Each structure stands twice: as C-alpha cells, then as structure tokens.
C-alpha positions in Angstrom: -10.3 77.6 20.5 -13.0 80.8 20.5 -15.8 80.8 22.7 -18.3 80.5 20.3 -16.6 77.8 18.5 -16.4 75.9 21.9 -19.9 76.3 23.1 -21.1 75.3 19.0 -19.3 72.1 20.5 -20.8 71.7 23.5 -24.2 71.6 22.2 -23.5 68.9 19.7 -21.8 66.5 22.5 -24.8 67.7 24.2 -27.4 66.6 21.7 -25.1 63.1 21.0 -25.1 62.0 24.7 -29.3 62.6 24.7 -29.4 58.8 23.3 -26.6 57.3 25.8 -28.3 57.9 29.2 -31.0 55.1 29.3 -27.6 52.9 28.0 -27.3 50.0 29.7 -23.2 48.9 28.9 -24.1 45.4 29.8 -26.3 45.1 26.6 -24.5 45.0 23.8 -26.1 48.0 21.0 -28.0 46.6 18.2 -29.5 48.7 14.9 -32.6 50.5 15.1 -34.1 52.1 12.5 -33.0 55.4 11.3 -34.0 58.9 12.3 -36.1 60.0 9.8 -34.4 63.5 8.7 -31.0 61.7 8.9 -28.8 59.0 6.2 -26.5 56.2 6.8 -23.1 56.4 6.3 -21.0 52.6 6.8 -18.0 52.5 7.4 -16.0 50.5 10.3 -14.4 50.7 13.6 -10.9 52.3 13.4 -9.8 50.9 17.0 -7.5 48.6 18.1 -10.0 45.2 18.4 -9.8 42.6 16.6 -13.6 42.6 15.8 -13.4 45.7 13.2 -16.9 46.3 13.4 -19.1 47.1 10.1 -20.6 50.3 11.0 -23.8 52.3 10.3 -23.5 55.6 11.4 -26.5 58.3 11.1 -25.3 61.6 9.4 -27.8 64.3 9.9 -28.9 67.1 7.1 -26.3 69.6 8.7 -23.8 67.0 8.5 -23.1 65.6 11.9 -23.1 62.2 12.9 -25.8 61.1 15.6 -26.1 57.4 16.8 -23.7 54.3 15.6 -24.6 50.9 15.1 -23.4 47.7 14.2 -24.2 46.7 10.4 -27.3 44.3 10.2 -26.3 42.3 6.9 -22.7 42.1 8.3 -22.1 38.3 9.2 -19.8 38.9 11.8 -20.8 41.9 13.2 -24.5 40.9 12.6 -26.1 44.6 14.1 -23.9 44.6 17.9 -21.1 46.6 18.6 -19.9 48.0 22.4 -21.7 50.8 24.0 -18.7 53.3 23.8 -18.5 53.1 20.1 -21.9 53.4 19.6 -21.6 56.6 21.9 -18.7 57.9 19.0 -20.7 61.6 18.9 -19.7 62.3 22.4 -15.8 62.0 21.4 -16.4 63.1 17.5 -17.6 66.6 19.2 -16.0 66.6 22.7 -15.4 70.4 23.5 -12.0 69.3 24.2 -10.7 68.2 20.9 -7.5 69.7 20.0 -8.5 72.3 17.3 -5.2 73.8 16.0 -1.5 73.6 16.0 0.1 74.5 18.9 3.6 75.5 19.6 5.1 74.6 23.3 5.6 78.4 25.3 6.8 77.2 28.4 8.7 74.2 29.9 7.9 70.7 28.8 4.7 69.9 30.2 3.6 73.2 31.8 0.6 73.5 29.4 1.1 76.7 28.2 0.7 76.6 24.8 0.6 79.5 21.5 -1.7 78.6 18.6 0.4 78.7 15.1 -0.7 78.1 11.9 -0.2 74.7 9.9 2.5 75.8 7.7 4.6 77.0 10.7 4.3 73.9 12.5 5.1 71.4 9.5 8.2 74.0 9.2 9.4 74.1 12.3 9.1 69.9 12.4 10.9 69.5 9.5 13.6 72.0 10.6 14.1 70.0 13.4 14.2 66.9 11.9 17.1 68.8 9.7 19.2 69.5 12.6 18.7 66.6 14.1 20.1 64.6 11.1 23.0 67.2 10.8 24.1 66.8 14.6 23.6 63.0 14.8 22.5 61.3 11.3 19.4 60.3 10.2 18.8 57.8 12.8 18.5 60.2 15.1 14.5 60.6 14.4 12.2 58.0 15.4 8.9 58.2 13.8 6.3 56.0 16.6 2.9 54.7 16.3 0.6 52.4 17.1 -2.9 51.5 16.6 -4.8 54.4 17.8 -5.8 53.8 14.0 -6.3 50.5 12.4 -7.0 52.3 9.1 -4.0 50.9 6.6 -3.4 54.5 4.7 -3.5 56.5 7.7 -2.1 54.0 10.2 1.1 53.0 8.3 2.1 56.0 6.1 4.3 56.9 8.1 6.4 54.0 7.9 7.0 55.4 3.8 8.8 59.2 5.6 10.5 56.5 7.4 12.2 54.8 4.5 12.5 57.7 2.3 14.5 59.2 5.1 16.6 56.4 6.4 14.9 57.5 10.1 15.5 55.0 12.5 13.0 51.6 12.2 10.3 50.9 14.4 10.1 46.9 15.8 6.2 46.9 16.9 6.3 44.7 19.8 4.4 46.0 22.3 0.7 43.7 21.6 0.7 40.6 19.3 4.6 38.8 19.3 3.3 36.9 21.8 0.5 35.6 20.8 1.4 35.6 17.4 4.6 33.5 17.7 3.0 30.6 20.0 0.3 30.1 18.0 2.3 30.2 14.2 5.2 27.9 15.8 1.9 25.1 16.0 0.2 26.0 12.6 2.6 27.6 10.2 0.4 30.5 9.4 -1.5 33.0 11.2 -5.3 31.6 10.7 -7.6 29.3 11.6 -11.7 28.4 11.3 -14.4 30.7 10.2 -15.3 32.7 13.3 -18.5 33.2 12.5 -18.7 29.1 13.1 -18.6 30.0 16.7 -22.4 30.6 16.2 -22.7 26.9 15.1 -20.8 24.9 17.2 -21.4 22.5 20.8 -18.7 24.4 22.7 -17.0 27.5 22.5 -13.9 28.3 24.9 -13.1 31.9 25.4 -9.7 31.3 26.8 -7.9 34.9 27.8 -10.3 37.2 26.6 -12.7 39.2 28.6 -15.0 39.3 25.3 -18.3 40.8 27.0 -15.7 44.1 27.9 -13.6 43.7 25.0 -14.9 41.8 21.7 -18.4 41.9 21.9 -18.9 39.9 18.7 -17.2 36.9 19.9 -20.5 36.6 22.4 -22.7 37.6 19.8 -22.1 33.6 18.1 -21.1 32.0 21.2 -24.7 32.7 22.6 -26.5 32.0 19.2 -25.0 28.7 19.8 -26.0 28.1 23.1 -29.4 29.5 22.0 -29.7 27.1 18.8 -27.6 23.9 19.6 -27.5 23.9 23.6 -23.7 24.9 23.4 -21.9 25.2 26.4 -19.6 28.1 26.9 -16.4 27.6 29.1 -14.2 30.9 30.4 -10.4 30.8 31.2 -9.0 33.5 33.1 -7.5 34.9 36.0 -10.5 37.0 37.5 -14.4 36.9 37.6 -15.1 39.1 34.7 -18.0 39.7 33.4 -16.9 37.0 30.6 -16.8 34.9 33.4 -20.5 35.8 34.9 -21.7 34.5 31.4 -20.1 30.8 31.3 -21.3 27.6 32.0 -18.1 26.3 32.9 -16.0 29.3 34.4 -12.3 28.3 35.1 -10.1 31.0 36.9 -6.2 30.3 36.7 -3.7 31.9 38.6 -1.8 34.3 36.3 0.9 33.0 33.8 -0.3 29.3 34.5 -2.1 28.7 31.7 0.1 26.2 29.4 -0.1 24.0 33.2 -4.1 23.8 32.8 -3.4 22.9 28.6 -1.0 20.0 29.4 -3.1 18.5 32.0 -6.3 18.1 29.6 -4.1 16.9 26.8 -2.8 14.2 29.6 -6.4 13.4 30.6 -7.5 13.2 26.6 -4.6 10.5 25.9 -5.3 8.7 29.5 -9.3 8.5 28.8 -9.4 8.2 25.0 -10.5 11.2 24.2 -7.1 11.9 21.9 -8.0 10.9 18.2 -4.6 9.1 17.3 -6.2 8.7 13.7 -6.1 12.6 12.8 -2.6 13.3 14.5 -1.2 10.7 13.0 -2.1 12.0 10.1 -1.6 15.8 11.1 0.6 16.0 14.0 4.6 16.3 13.8 5.4 13.8 17.2 2.4 12.5 19.0 4.4 9.8 20.6 6.8 11.9 22.1 3.9 14.5 23.1 1.7 11.7 24.7 4.9 10.6 26.7 6.0 14.2 27.7 2.7 14.3 29.3 2.5 11.2 31.6 3.4 13.4 34.5 1.1 16.1 33.3 -1.6 15.1 35.5 -4.8 16.8 36.9 -3.5 16.9 40.4 0.4 18.2 38.8 -1.8 21.5 37.2 -4.1 22.0 40.3 -0.9 22.9 42.4 0.1 25.5 39.6 -3.2 26.9 38.5 -5.1 27.0 41.6 -8.0 24.9 40.0 -9.0 22.3 41.8 -8.7 19.0 40.2 -12.6 18.2 39.7 -12.5 21.6 38.2 -9.7 20.6 35.4 -11.0 16.7 35.0 -14.2 17.8 34.3 -13.1 20.5 31.3 -11.4 18.0 30.0 -14.3 15.4 29.7 -16.4 18.5 28.4 -13.7 19.2 25.7 -13.0 15.7 25.2 -16.6 14.3 24.7 -17.5 17.3 22.3 -16.3 17.2 19.0 -17.4 20.4 18.1 -15.1 22.3 20.4 -14.4 25.9 19.3 -11.2 27.5 20.9 -11.3 31.2 21.1 -7.8 31.8 22.2 -7.5 36.2 23.0 -4.3 38.2 23.6 -4.6 38.4 27.7 -3.2 35.1 28.5 -0.1 35.4 26.6 0.8 38.9 27.9 3.3 37.0 30.5 6.6 36.2 29.8 6.1 32.8 28.9 3.1 33.9 26.6 4.2 32.4 23.4 4.5 28.7 25.5 1.2 29.3 26.8 -0.7 30.2 23.4 1.4 26.8 21.8 -0.4 24.8 24.4 -3.7 25.8 24.2 -3.6 25.5 20.7 -2.2 21.8 20.6 -5.6 20.9 22.6 -7.5 20.7 19.3 -5.0 19.0 17.9 -4.6 16.0 20.4 -8.7 16.0 20.3 -8.8 16.4 16.3 -11.0 19.2 16.7 -10.0 20.5 13.5 -11.9 18.3 11.9 -15.2 19.8 12.1 -17.3 22.6 11.5 -17.1 24.3 14.9 -14.3 22.6 15.7 -10.1 24.0 15.9 -8.5 26.9 17.4 -8.6 30.3 16.6 -7.0 33.4 17.6 -6.3 35.7 14.3 -7.0 35.9 10.6 -4.4 38.2 9.5 -2.8 35.9 7.5 -5.9 35.4 4.9 -6.1 39.1 3.8 -3.0 38.7 1.5 -2.9 42.8 1.4 -0.2 44.4 -0.3 0.9 47.4 1.5 4.5 47.6 -0.4 3.9 51.1 -2.1 1.7 52.6 1.1 5.0 51.9 3.8 7.7 52.6 1.0 9.2 48.9 1.2 11.5 49.5 -1.6 13.2 52.5 0.5 13.9 50.5 3.2 17.8 50.4 4.0 18.6 46.9 6.4 21.5 48.4 7.5 19.4 51.1 10.0 18.9 50.2 13.0 15.5 48.7 14.3 14.1 50.0 18.0 12.0 48.1 20.0 8.6 49.6 20.9 8.5 48.4 23.8 11.3 49.6 25.1 10.9 53.7 24.3 11.7 54.3 28.2 15.1 52.7 27.7 16.2 54.3 24.1 14.8 57.7 25.4 17.4 57.4 28.6 20.3 56.4 26.4 20.3 52.5 27.6 23.2 51.2 24.6 21.3 48.2 24.1 17.5 49.6 23.3 20.1 52.2 20.9 21.6 49.2 19.6 25.1 50.7 20.6 24.5 53.4 17.8 23.2 57.3 18.9 20.8 59.2 20.4 17.2 59.5 19.5 16.8 63.3 19.7 13.7 63.9 17.4 10.3 62.2 17.1 7.4 62.0 15.1 4.2 60.1 16.9 1.3 59.2 15.4 -2.3 57.4 16.5 -0.2 56.5 20.0 0.4 57.7 23.9 3.3 56.4 25.1 3.8 58.3 27.8 0.7 56.6 29.7 0.6 53.1 27.6 4.5 52.3 27.3 5.5 50.1 30.1 8.5 51.7 33.0 7.0 54.8 33.0 9.2 56.3 35.1 12.0 55.7 32.6 9.9 57.1 29.6 8.6 60.4 31.3 12.3 60.7 32.4 12.9 60.6 28.6 10.4 62.8 27.6 11.8 65.0 29.8 15.3 65.7 28.4 15.6 68.9 26.7 17.6 67.8 24.0 14.6 66.0 22.7 12.2 67.3 20.1 9.2 66.0 20.1 5.8 66.2 17.8 2.4 65.1 18.2 -0.1 64.4 15.9 -3.3 63.7 18.3 -7.2 64.3 18.4 -6.5 65.0 22.3 -4.4 66.9 24.8 -3.0 63.4 25.7 -0.4 63.2 28.2 2.1 62.7 25.2 1.3 65.5 23.6 1.2 67.3 26.8 5.0 66.8 27.1 5.6 68.0 23.3 7.2 70.7 21.4 4.4 70.7 18.7 1.1 69.4 18.7 -1.0 69.1 16.2 -4.8 68.4 15.4 -6.1 65.2 13.6 -9.1 63.6 12.4 -11.2 61.2 13.3 -12.2 57.7 11.5 -15.4 59.3 9.9 -13.4 62.6 8.6 -10.8 60.8 6.2 -10.7 57.7 3.8 -9.1 54.5 4.8 -9.3 50.6 4.2 -9.4 48.4 7.2 -9.1 44.5 7.1 -10.2 42.8 10.7 -7.8 40.3 12.8 -10.6 38.3 14.9 -13.3 37.9 11.6 -13.0 37.5 7.9 -13.7 40.5 6.4 -12.1 43.8 4.1 -13.9 47.0 5.2 -13.9 50.4 3.6 -14.2 53.3 5.8 -14.8 56.0 3.0 -14.9 59.7 4.6 -18.3 60.5 6.0 -18.2 63.8 7.3 -16.6 67.1 6.7 -13.4 67.6 9.9 -13.3 71.0 11.6 -11.7 73.2 9.7 -8.2 73.0 11.4 -7.9 69.5 11.8 -5.6 67.3 9.4 -5.1 64.0 8.7 -2.2 61.6 9.7 -1.5 60.9 5.5 -1.6 64.8 5.2 1.2 65.5 7.5 3.4 62.8 6.1 2.9 64.5 2.9 3.7 67.9 3.6 6.7 66.8 5.9 7.6 64.8 2.6 7.5 68.1 0.7 9.6 70.0 3.2 12.2 66.9 3.7 13.0 66.9 0.2 11.4 63.4 -0.3 8.0 63.8 -1.9 8.8 62.5 -5.4 9.8 58.9 -4.0 7.8 56.3 -4.6 4.3 56.5 -2.7 4.0 59.9 -2.4 2.0 62.4 -4.0 -1.4 60.8 -3.6 -4.7 61.4 -1.8 -5.8 58.8 0.9 -8.9 57.4 -1.5 -6.0 57.1 -4.3 -3.8 55.1 -2.0 -6.8 52.5 -1.1 -6.7 51.8 -4.6 -3.5 51.3 -5.2 -3.4 49.0 -2.1 -6.7 47.0 -3.2 -5.3 46.7 -7.4 -1.7 45.4 -5.8 -3.6 43.3 -3.7 -5.7 41.9 -6.5 -9.1 43.3 -5.0 -12.0 45.3 -6.2 -11.8 48.6 -6.2 -12.7 51.5 -4.3 -15.9 51.8 -6.0 -16.8 48.0 -5.8 -16.1 48.8 -1.5 -18.5 51.9 -1.8 -21.4 49.7 -3.1 -20.7 46.5 -1.3 -18.9 47.8 1.9 -16.5 44.7 2.6 -15.0 41.8 1.1 -15.0 38.5 2.6 -11.7 36.7 2.3 -12.3 33.3 4.6 -10.6 30.5 3.1 -12.6 27.3 2.3 -13.3 25.3 4.9 -10.8 22.3 4.2 -8.2 25.3 4.2 -9.2 27.1 7.2 -9.6 24.2 9.6 -6.0 22.7 7.8 -7.4 19.6 6.5 -5.1 20.0 3.1 -2.3 20.2 6.0 -0.8 22.6 8.4 1.4 25.3 6.4 4.8 24.2 7.9 6.9 22.3 4.8 6.1 19.2 5.9 2.2 19.8 6.8 1.9 18.9 10.1 0.6 20.4 13.6 4.0 21.1 15.5 3.7 19.5 19.0 7.4 20.1 19.1 8.2 24.2 17.9 11.4 25.4 16.4 11.7 28.3 18.9 13.8 30.1 17.5 14.4 29.4 13.8 10.2 29.2 13.0 8.9 32.5 10.6 6.4 34.4 12.3 4.4 37.6 11.7 6.3 40.0 13.2 9.8 38.4 13.8 12.7 41.0 14.8 14.9 41.1 12.2 18.1 39.5 12.5 19.9 42.9 13.6 17.7 42.6 16.7 18.0 38.8 16.8 15.9 36.4 19.2 14.9 37.6 22.5 14.3 37.0 25.9 15.2 33.2 27.6 14.8 31.7 24.5 16.9 29.0 25.7 14.8 28.0 28.3 11.5 27.8 26.2 10.4 23.7 26.0 10.5 21.5 23.4 6.9 20.2 24.0 4.0 21.9 25.4 4.7 22.5 29.1 4.8 24.8 32.0 7.6 27.1 32.0 8.4 29.8 34.8 10.4 32.4 32.9 7.2 35.0 34.7 8.1 37.1 37.6 6.7 34.6 40.3 5.5 35.9 43.4 8.2 35.8 46.5 8.4 36.9 50.2 9.2 40.3 49.2 6.4 40.5 46.4 3.6 38.1 47.5 1.2 39.6 44.5 0.3 39.1 41.1 -0.6 42.0 39.1 -2.7 42.3 35.9 -3.1 45.4 34.2 -6.6 44.3 32.1 -8.6 45.8 30.1 -11.7 48.3 31.1 -15.2 47.9 29.7 -15.2 51.5 28.6 -11.8 52.3 27.3 -9.7 51.3 24.6 -6.5 51.2 25.6 -5.9 54.9 26.9 -8.9 55.7 23.6 -12.0 56.8 25.3 -10.7 58.1 28.8 -11.4 61.6 27.8 -15.2 60.9 27.4 -17.2 61.8 30.4 -19.3 59.0 30.0 -17.0 56.6 29.7 -15.3 58.1 33.0 -18.3 58.2 34.7 -18.9 54.8 34.2 -15.4 53.5 35.1 -15.6 55.5 38.0 -11.7 55.7 39.2 -8.3 54.0 38.8 -8.7 50.8 41.8 -6.9 47.6 42.3 -9.2 44.7 42.9 -8.2 43.2 46.2 -9.2 39.6 47.4 -10.8 40.1 50.8 -8.9 37.8 52.8 -5.9 39.4 51.2 -7.2 43.1 52.5 -7.9 41.4 55.8 -4.6 40.6 56.3 -2.9 43.6 55.5 -6.0 45.9 57.7 -7.2 47.2 54.3 -11.2 48.3 54.0 -12.8 49.0 50.7 -12.2 52.6 49.4 -8.7 52.7 51.3 -5.4 54.3 49.5 -3.0 51.4 49.1 0.5 51.6 48.0 1.4 49.3 45.2 4.9 48.7 43.7 8.3 46.3 42.6 11.9 47.1 41.8 10.0 49.6 39.0 8.4 52.1 41.1 5.6 52.2 43.6 1.9 54.0 43.2 -0.8 55.1 45.3 -4.3 53.4 44.1 -7.6 53.0 45.9 -8.7 49.5 47.0 -11.8 47.6 45.9 -12.3 44.4 47.9 -13.8 41.9 46.1 -13.9 38.0 45.7 -13.4 38.5 42.2 -9.9 38.1 42.5 -8.3 35.1 43.9 -5.6 35.4 46.9 -2.2 36.4 45.5 -4.1 37.8 42.7 -4.5 42.1 42.1 -6.1 43.2 38.9 -6.1 46.9 37.9 -8.7 47.2 35.2 -8.3 50.3 32.5 -5.5 52.2 31.4 -6.3 55.3 33.1 -4.4 58.2 32.2 -1.3 58.6 34.6 -3.0 62.1 35.7 -6.6 60.3 37.2 -4.1 58.7 39.7 -3.7 59.8 43.2 0.0 61.3 42.8 -0.1 61.6 39.1 1.6 58.3 38.4 -0.1 55.5 36.5 0.0 51.8 36.3 2.4 51.0 33.7 5.2 52.9 36.4 4.9 48.7 37.4 5.0 47.1 34.0 8.6 45.7 32.6 10.1 46.3 28.9 12.1 43.3 28.9 11.5 41.0 25.9 9.3 38.0 25.9 10.8 35.0 24.2 11.5 34.5 21.7 10.4 37.5 19.9 9.8 40.0 21.7 6.7 41.7 23.2 5.7 43.5 26.5 4.6 41.3 29.5 2.1 44.0 30.6 0.0 41.2 32.9 3.1 39.6 34.6 4.3 41.8 37.5 5.2 40.4 40.4 4.5 43.4 43.5 3.9 44.1 47.1 1.1 46.1 48.6 0.7 47.9 51.5 -2.3 50.3 53.3 -0.9 53.7 52.8 0.1 55.8 55.9 -1.5 59.0 55.4 
C-alpha cells in the first residue's frame, strides 16, 4: 500500500469515527434522519448473529459510507442495531485493511510479504492444488470456510468448487449442532413462534444468550412487552452479564446444569397443577412417563446441582407456571457444553408441559432456520457431490492438520487449503494443535481475508476480500423471519475482490468452469437461488428490501401438530436416529458419548466436571464489542474491551492470593496461558469467565483462550464445547 493511499484511508477512518465518540455502547443505536448530502442504501448485516438486522447505510456523494443504522420499517430490527455495526465505517476504511495479494517471503508467521498480482496469486494457488492432488489425491485439498459472512453467494460458493474437484468435505460442526439437535429431537423441525411475539407476551425467559451484548433486538421486543404489558423478563445464564442486569428475575446457574433447572421446573408444574394435561394428551408423546421420571427431580435436587437456591427455583417455576403467555427464548450459550443437546431439549420441554405453545407470545424459540425453504443446490454444486469423498470435522482442524488418523478418517493427509470467512488460527479449539498443524512445511495455505488475521499471517498466499457493502448477496435470518437482500452499495478498493470472484477464477484454472453453477455474477446467482426457491426476483427485493417467511400462527405454534411423523412433541427423544438440520453423514456416524444420553429430560454429567486438580469451570463468553474474531481489529472495539482478562470471584481470588490486575496462569491438559485477573462478584465461586475472542497475540505470551478448549465432539451429532472446560488457576510467579 503506498503512503498516499494509506493517508487517504486514515482520513476516511477519522471522518467515520466522528459520530462514535459520544456513543454509549450500553444503548442500542436507533435510526436517525440522514445527512442532507447523503443518500440511503438498504442492506442486511452480514455477520454471524441471529438478528440479521435490516440496515440503512448513509452513502455520501463521493461514494463513501457514513452512519449505519437499523431500518425503522423492518418489523424485527425496528430501527435498532448494536454499536459495533453502527460504526462499520471504521472497519471499512481501516488503515490496516488488506489491499493487495501477497506472497509469503520468509518463514511462516514471520510477517515477510511480497506484493504480487491477482493473476500470479491465483495461478500459484491453482498450481499448489494441482500438485497436491497429483501427489496425494483430490482429498488432500480441504477448502475451509464458515460464517464470516452469512451471505449465501459469498459464503457458500466455495462448496461448488469443492464438489466439482472432489476435494475433502467439510462438516460444519463448530457452532450450531448441539442447539439445533436438542431442539429438533423435541419438535421435529427448527422453527417456532414468531420472534416478534416477544413484544406481545407476559413473560420472556432469555436463556443462554447475553442478548444485550449479542442480540440487541431480543431486548427491543422484550422491553416493549415490559413497557406495554408489564411483562416480566427472566434471564438464565452462568454469570451476571449485561442482560442479567436488565432482568426482573436473574438466575445464575453453574455451567452445564441447565437441564437440572428445567427438570425441577417441570417437576413443580406437575406437583402444583401448572402442567396442562389436556394439551399434553393431544400434543406430547409420553406425558405420563415424563411425570413419573420427574418425581425425584425436586427443587432441592436441582439446587444442589445448579447452585441456585430452592426459593429461586420455586419462584421461577411459579412465575412461568402461572403466566400462560411465556416466551422461552433459547440461545446458543448453554448448549456449548458437552451435554448441550440434552439441555436444549429439556428447556424446550417446559413450554410443552405448560402448554405455552397455544398462546400468542408463548412457546419456545431457538431458530427459524427451517422456515425459509431456500434452494442452494446449484449454488453449492450439490449435484456434483460424491458421497465417497471424506468429510472432515471443522472443529477438529488441529487434529486433521497434525495427522490424527481418526480425524483424517483413516485416509491421507491434508496438504493444501483455501480458507474464506473464518480465522481458525484464533477461533478453533485445541489451539496448540492448530498452530502446530499450520506450521507444517508441507502444507500450502491460501487465505482470502479483509485483514491480516492470525490465520492469514501463517499463510503462503493472502488475498484481499471485499466487505458486505461492496458486493451483492442474499441473507436469511435465524433469529427472525425475513429473507433480506444485500445489494452492492459502494465500490471496493480497486485491488480487492469478492469471494465469488476467487472461486470463479480458480474454477477456470482448475478446469471445472464449465460445470453446473459456474459462470454467473453474484447478482445472477442471487436471482437463480430465488427462482429455484419460488421467491420473488432480485428486482422485487431491490424495491421491497426483504421478504417475510413467517408461517401462519397455527403452524408456528405447532397447533397443527409437531413435525415428527406422529405429530407429537417428543419428551422421549431418539438421540441417534432423529433427522437434524446438520446431522453428520453416515460415513462419520453418531458422535460423542451418545449412549449416555437420557431417555427423558435429565441432567447428564458428560461435561468436564471440576475435580481437585481442576477446581474451576471456564467459559469463553462473547464480548459486547467483538463478534467472534471480527471487530477485534478496530480501534474503538479494542479500546472499549480493554485487554484480555479472566473474571474471578473475590473468594476464589482471596484463596489464591490474587489481586485485581494480577497476572494469573490458567490451564488444563490441553495447555496453559497467562492472563490478567479481573476480580468481580459477577461470577460465582468456582466459575471463571473469559469474555471476548481476543487475538492470540493480544495475550501476554501470544497464546489465546482457545488453548484451553477441546475438540472432542458433543453427543450425538457433534459440535464444539467451547464453554465446557475444567481448569486450574494460580497466581503467576513472575
């Protein structure tokens, strides 16, 4: 990058930052009138968040973005977005944004680069892939991606190249599987009541999601019900986070014990007459069996497991039992444990015992993924998929790259990778294995990125990527009910290219550009997906901005029956045969200790239970100003988060001779690291919280929190239990 262009970017960044200086991050960013000299572009937030906010973007006469805000006329976003996205101009015009293709010029990770042309970069990637295939077969190449953008075209086109070339498959396990599996074994489908009904309820139970920090729109609708209807807000989580501070009833449970709380609530419902027996007789598979099973799951039993008092459990059970319109908003956080699928199933079961599904503003909701019915077969090249090609687990990238035979499915090594939309050298579990794998001299890695992430830093070729306002795409929400268009609003820097461009150009060089799905622009591919899905075309979306896919009330609330063949909610889940949205293929099979999963909702301790050698339970919870590893590069987000810290209860700190700000060392069998102590009553004794996925290099010794997280799969269909870690803690001897 030349000095004049860098100076230009600095000026743009400074201009974009002017409006953020007075921003209170505790307050959602509401829509305001645009500047007189700007026009408004309409798009959707591309990031890995269930809200998928509808956005309005100020665009100046010279084609730069300014303020980003929520769309007032969108019924879920309702004009409110989080602060980190509101200051997106800071990210778009960041002086450290990648601007040119780069070739590694020194040792891996040494930070020595040579600027090259796009043609040379793509030629070298294609040649490396050809050589890897000639030596070890097509499965030696592993295209690796995830949710850095949630746009269908820019995220998923990499699969089309994968299938066309018969490269190793990708089992995307790291985030959703325990939650999705636990919900769908209960309901048969991944959908639920209209999430806008949180604004028309009498009680909102926010369970396992720090919505103030990570899904601000959940709070928009919950607070609307509080103001207009006097609704109560209950928050269940493992520490006193910002959402807890908004609650009328705050329940802090020990990590991995959510199912015990759910069972005790259902016990009280049967005991005290809150259970809707008529509803269950019609809509549930075995209410009598469940009631018998729950006889011993008393509040006293659950109190000993969860750390809650008997009085807290009784009060919660009484509140939801006497409030017909209770909306259970179930997040991902409490499912990132090794018993996460069981916990999700148990929490969703409460709504069925109480009959909450019958009422507007009632029922259980996790995700609306299954309502959209979008056809991505051509986009992903599904017709070219070969079932004999191995599937490699995203979460086990460290094991894959270090030659673990089981992780490699007892086949050959991975020797070449293309990485888009993710940063595994920072976010993946078992970081020491991940780093060791990437350091291999025989591994070629190309990374397409917006910044020099830690994954890009250890690559052989780095390509600069567009951001969401610089390309066309289509989005579908998870936490709401709309399909949203994301049209190109501004021109990217001249030497920056989209994900689709890279896939198309590699297809030409690798001899598959004539295969199905190739040869279309992003806009054309959006139209093809819409047409295949029976949806209005691009021009319709350009005019109307989004499309509401919410099912009718009776379908959304399962009043026409649940989605299992018997039409029932399943208190007795089939843990190993039940279809699920992301079930591993037969070649992988059922995963984790599935034989230990219970016949009815129950507490099952397949978690990393604290022991004398590891007396603490560590969770790696999201930070308000980061989104996974995104935004950790922006100055404002870093300033507001401060530095990597571990939250420690005062009693635990006193016992260990630890003072606020001390360096402490935490560790387990996977490794150890040093981090600064934050002494706070926001965590309970025996629990440690490390908020935010800071870059590894932001930590004292260059190793981040995922050194401590494991990649063993969550039963029954996989997943990464990143909040489920037993660790030891001691003051560091400097």
